[in-house]
PLY file of the C-alpha trace (Angstrom):
ply
format ascii 1.0
element vertex 319
property float x
property float y
property float z
element edge 318
property int vertex1
property int vertex2
end_header
70.34 156.52 187.89
71.49 153.15 189.21
75.00 151.98 187.81
73.79 149.15 186.15
70.67 150.39 184.85
72.40 152.97 182.94
74.65 150.34 180.77
71.46 148.25 180.23
69.70 151.13 178.41
72.87 152.67 176.76
72.73 149.95 174.31
75.45 151.66 172.05
79.02 152.75 172.79
82.15 154.08 171.31
85.16 152.08 171.94
88.58 153.83 170.89
92.64 151.87 170.60
95.15 154.42 170.11
98.66 154.27 171.36
102.40 153.71 169.33
100.99 151.09 167.33
98.86 153.69 165.57
102.35 155.20 164.07
103.02 151.86 162.70
99.85 151.11 161.12
100.39 147.58 161.05
103.93 147.74 159.27
107.74 147.42 159.91
110.45 147.13 157.70
108.77 146.96 154.99
106.66 144.12 155.82
102.31 144.54 156.34
100.83 142.25 159.13
97.65 140.82 158.31
96.00 140.32 161.51
95.30 143.43 164.02
97.53 146.59 163.48
97.84 146.69 167.61
99.82 143.74 168.31
102.50 145.06 165.63
105.32 144.67 168.37
104.57 141.30 169.23
103.61 140.49 165.36
107.18 142.08 164.12
108.93 140.99 167.51
110.14 144.61 168.02
112.38 144.87 170.68
111.64 147.56 173.36
115.07 149.38 172.79
113.68 150.06 169.13
109.57 150.06 169.95
110.04 152.93 172.67
111.85 155.19 170.06
108.55 155.56 168.69
107.48 157.31 171.77
109.98 160.27 170.79
107.84 160.95 167.44
104.59 160.26 168.91
102.79 163.64 168.54
98.92 163.30 167.42
98.96 166.94 166.71
95.16 166.99 165.34
93.68 165.27 168.24
90.88 166.83 169.52
88.89 165.36 172.42
85.83 167.31 171.80
85.59 166.27 168.25
86.26 162.49 168.91
83.43 162.73 171.45
81.14 164.49 169.21
81.15 162.17 166.41
80.25 159.25 168.71
77.15 161.51 170.25
76.22 162.27 166.59
76.60 158.03 165.74
73.63 157.82 168.86
76.26 156.48 171.67
76.04 156.77 175.21
79.16 155.79 176.32
82.84 156.28 175.33
85.69 153.72 176.31
89.38 154.52 175.43
92.55 152.64 175.71
94.38 154.09 179.05
97.28 151.32 178.14
97.58 148.88 175.75
99.65 145.68 175.91
102.61 147.81 174.52
102.86 149.30 178.05
102.29 152.87 176.86
100.23 155.22 179.19
97.82 157.66 177.14
98.12 159.47 180.68
100.45 161.15 182.61
101.78 158.61 185.22
103.99 158.72 188.21
104.59 155.07 188.63
106.25 154.77 184.77
107.63 157.36 182.42
106.77 155.34 179.69
103.55 157.71 178.99
102.37 160.43 176.66
103.03 163.24 178.78
106.65 162.08 179.62
107.81 160.50 176.77
106.48 162.40 173.72
106.63 165.52 172.36
102.83 166.03 172.52
103.04 166.23 176.50
99.67 166.38 176.70
97.60 164.05 179.17
95.01 162.55 176.37
92.84 160.76 178.94
92.43 163.94 180.82
91.26 165.88 177.71
88.59 163.06 176.95
87.57 162.94 180.20
86.82 166.63 180.15
85.24 166.09 176.66
82.88 163.37 177.80
81.67 165.68 180.96
80.93 168.66 178.93
79.17 166.51 176.28
77.19 164.67 178.80
78.86 161.19 177.44
79.79 158.52 179.92
83.57 157.83 180.55
85.30 154.24 180.82
88.57 153.10 180.14
90.35 150.32 178.94
93.45 148.92 180.73
95.41 145.69 180.05
95.96 144.51 183.52
97.95 141.20 182.57
100.25 141.72 179.67
102.57 144.45 179.26
105.31 144.14 176.83
107.38 146.66 178.34
107.72 145.41 181.84
110.08 142.36 182.32
107.75 140.80 185.17
104.46 140.80 183.07
102.37 137.69 182.31
103.82 135.54 179.51
101.30 133.11 178.94
101.94 129.74 177.08
100.42 129.81 173.25
100.34 132.19 170.56
97.33 134.93 169.88
96.00 133.83 166.73
98.52 130.76 166.61
101.10 133.39 165.27
101.87 136.08 168.14
103.33 135.65 171.22
101.03 137.06 174.42
104.02 138.16 176.42
107.04 139.55 175.45
109.33 136.54 175.22
111.71 138.27 172.47
112.74 140.89 175.01
112.92 138.40 178.39
112.79 134.96 177.18
113.55 133.17 180.50
109.97 132.57 181.93
111.19 131.10 184.88
112.70 134.20 186.53
109.17 136.44 186.09
107.32 137.35 188.94
104.18 139.02 188.03
104.02 140.50 191.85
106.62 142.95 190.99
104.69 144.22 188.05
101.26 144.34 189.71
103.14 146.52 192.45
105.28 148.45 190.32
102.89 149.21 187.76
99.74 147.83 187.60
98.08 148.48 190.66
99.57 152.15 191.25
98.66 152.82 187.61
94.98 151.33 187.82
94.64 153.94 191.21
96.15 156.64 188.76
93.04 156.38 186.32
90.37 155.69 189.14
91.28 158.67 191.31
92.66 161.18 188.51
89.93 161.72 186.16
86.62 161.79 187.49
83.70 159.46 187.93
84.44 156.67 185.47
81.58 154.44 184.11
83.12 151.28 183.84
86.94 149.84 183.63
87.70 147.54 180.85
89.89 144.84 182.06
91.45 142.73 178.80
93.49 139.32 178.22
93.67 137.94 181.48
95.08 134.36 180.31
97.37 133.43 182.67
96.75 135.59 185.88
96.30 134.38 189.14
93.25 134.67 190.66
93.97 136.69 193.22
94.93 139.47 191.47
91.61 139.86 189.46
90.22 139.95 193.37
92.45 142.78 194.35
91.65 144.75 191.05
87.93 144.21 191.57
88.32 145.07 195.06
90.01 148.26 194.29
88.27 150.02 191.59
84.93 149.55 194.14
86.94 150.90 196.88
87.74 153.93 195.00
84.57 154.17 192.61
81.68 152.03 193.81
79.56 152.51 191.14
82.27 152.24 188.16
81.37 149.09 186.27
84.02 146.27 185.75
83.57 143.67 182.45
84.69 139.96 182.89
87.78 140.49 181.03
89.06 140.92 184.45
89.57 137.20 184.51
88.70 134.66 187.30
86.60 136.49 189.96
83.91 138.77 190.18
82.46 141.10 187.81
79.37 143.49 186.85
79.04 142.59 182.98
79.84 139.96 180.47
82.01 140.68 177.36
81.75 138.51 174.16
84.50 138.07 172.17
85.82 140.07 170.04
83.28 140.49 167.11
81.03 138.07 168.65
77.56 137.88 167.72
75.41 135.95 170.16
72.45 134.84 169.08
70.97 134.26 172.59
68.93 136.32 174.27
70.60 137.38 177.39
67.62 138.04 179.35
68.74 140.25 182.68
72.28 139.89 182.14
74.53 142.52 181.71
76.56 142.11 178.44
78.08 143.66 175.57
79.94 142.70 172.33
82.97 144.51 171.41
83.31 145.25 167.58
85.22 146.25 165.38
84.15 149.23 162.31
86.62 147.49 159.58
88.82 144.38 160.66
91.27 145.87 163.26
91.04 147.86 166.66
94.36 149.82 165.66
94.91 152.28 162.81
95.70 150.35 159.83
95.76 151.85 156.32
95.66 148.66 154.33
92.43 147.51 155.92
89.68 149.11 154.32
87.00 146.27 154.46
84.68 148.86 156.58
81.30 147.79 157.79
78.88 149.91 156.12
76.00 151.80 157.85
73.17 149.62 156.90
75.57 146.41 158.32
76.09 148.54 161.69
72.40 149.16 162.00
71.48 145.38 161.37
74.36 144.22 164.06
72.87 146.96 166.31
69.54 145.78 166.27
70.43 142.07 166.31
72.19 142.93 169.83
70.46 145.33 171.25
66.97 142.91 170.86
68.82 140.20 172.74
69.65 142.56 175.68
73.45 142.98 174.27
75.23 146.27 174.04
76.81 147.07 170.87
80.56 148.69 171.47
82.17 149.50 168.09
85.71 150.85 167.79
87.37 152.86 165.64
91.36 153.31 165.53
92.67 157.17 165.04
95.71 157.55 162.87
98.92 158.82 164.47
98.17 162.41 164.31
94.87 161.76 166.04
92.24 161.70 163.23
89.54 159.12 162.65
89.60 157.74 159.37
87.38 159.34 156.95
85.28 156.60 156.11
84.73 156.08 159.56
83.25 159.28 160.37
81.12 158.89 157.00
79.72 155.95 158.52
79.15 156.87 162.05
77.25 160.22 160.73
75.41 158.07 158.45
74.13 155.68 161.43
73.48 158.46 163.42
71.19 160.42 160.60
69.16 157.05 160.40
68.79 156.36 163.89
66.89 159.88 164.77
0 1
1 2
2 3
3 4
4 5
5 6
6 7
7 8
8 9
9 10
10 11
11 12
12 13
13 14
14 15
15 16
16 17
17 18
18 19
19 20
20 21
21 22
22 23
23 24
24 25
25 26
26 27
27 28
28 29
29 30
30 31
31 32
32 33
33 34
34 35
35 36
36 37
37 38
38 39
39 40
40 41
41 42
42 43
43 44
44 45
45 46
46 47
47 48
48 49
49 50
50 51
51 52
52 53
53 54
54 55
55 56
56 57
57 58
58 59
59 60
60 61
61 62
62 63
63 64
64 65
65 66
66 67
67 68
68 69
69 70
70 71
71 72
72 73
73 74
74 75
75 76
76 77
77 78
78 79
79 80
80 81
81 82
82 83
83 84
84 85
85 86
86 87
87 88
88 89
89 90
90 91
91 92
92 93
93 94
94 95
95 96
96 97
97 98
98 99
99 100
100 101
101 102
102 103
103 104
104 105
105 106
106 107
107 108
108 109
109 110
110 111
111 112
112 113
113 114
114 115
115 116
116 117
117 118
118 119
119 120
120 121
121 122
122 123
123 124
124 125
125 126
126 127
127 128
128 129
129 130
130 131
131 132
132 133
133 134
134 135
135 136
136 137
137 138
138 139
139 140
140 141
141 142
142 143
143 144
144 145
145 146
146 147
147 148
148 149
149 150
150 151
151 152
152 153
153 154
154 155
155 156
156 157
157 158
158 159
159 160
160 161
161 162
162 163
163 164
164 165
165 166
166 167
167 168
168 169
169 170
170 171
171 172
172 173
173 174
174 175
175 176
176 177
177 178
178 179
179 180
180 181
181 182
182 183
183 184
184 185
185 186
186 187
187 188
188 189
189 190
190 191
191 192
192 193
193 194
194 195
195 196
196 197
197 198
198 199
199 200
200 201
201 202
202 203
203 204
204 205
205 206
206 207
207 208
208 209
209 210
210 211
211 212
212 213
213 214
214 215
215 216
216 217
217 218
218 219
219 220
220 221
221 222
222 223
223 224
224 225
225 226
226 227
227 228
228 229
229 230
230 231
231 232
232 233
233 234
234 235
235 236
236 237
237 238
238 239
239 240
240 241
241 242
242 243
243 244
244 245
245 246
246 247
247 248
248 249
249 250
250 251
251 252
252 253
253 254
254 255
255 256
256 257
257 258
258 259
259 260
260 261
261 262
262 263
263 264
264 265
265 266
266 267
267 268
268 269
269 270
270 271
271 272
272 273
273 274
274 275
275 276
276 277
277 278
278 279
279 280
280 281
281 282
282 283
283 284
284 285
285 286
286 287
287 288
288 289
289 290
290 291
291 292
292 293
293 294
294 295
295 296
296 297
297 298
298 299
299 300
300 301
301 302
302 303
303 304
304 305
305 306
306 307
307 308
308 309
309 310
310 311
311 312
312 313
313 314
314 315
315 316
316 317
317 318
């Protein structure tokens, strides 16, 4: 099937946000954050020296790649997208470019991306990877865009690395970004897509380099519009944005949350009902828009029980 045709026909996908932030659950030093939990390091301005200690206790012993994929499949989802590296800079795969990864830095010592890739292949689920190409709070030369996310959280790490004048993103790109993108493109089989994110402040030349690199290694791998200024294969709406216009022949997707957060946050119990999920799915699909629905597993690697119940009900009612 044509690489764009499958996307158009898929309509419904699973997104996963999983990382060290799953350990915190939106809480730090007796305080609970209001916004999205995967931004905990920026919200609380946690120094890398402290935040990276979380890797020493990251041990999701109940992580089961097949179980994750089966839940998505039971819900009627056709593709599976998970964070390979979020803004915290921690990779869920074995990386030669940076030891700050799940295999080298944690007691878990298993390549989560490899296991998910295998499970998706086994269960005939298309597999895609999220990768934060501009924001990386672990690297001193990552992009530090001006302004604040939600007006309260710094985009870049300006608590450990406050002097923006000495930053050179080319160093970050050459040392970490490009080699890690090559790793995920060459070590995990065929990817249906690469899901880039938050390109604010990223010069167009890097977006073009990344696009060309993806296509050189995997010509059929789709690239979303959040790669930044430049080429892309399909449009990504804003987070939880539900467009009303018909996208016609354009490839388009809405990334959305099942509750209010992307990363695990036990205090967020504002779950969408199966009715609401099905309503939103119908609204989007009727306008030619895919619905990419996110779940944040807990630090032990489990989907929250309400999320499992909702997704299974969606699947039963979709049959």
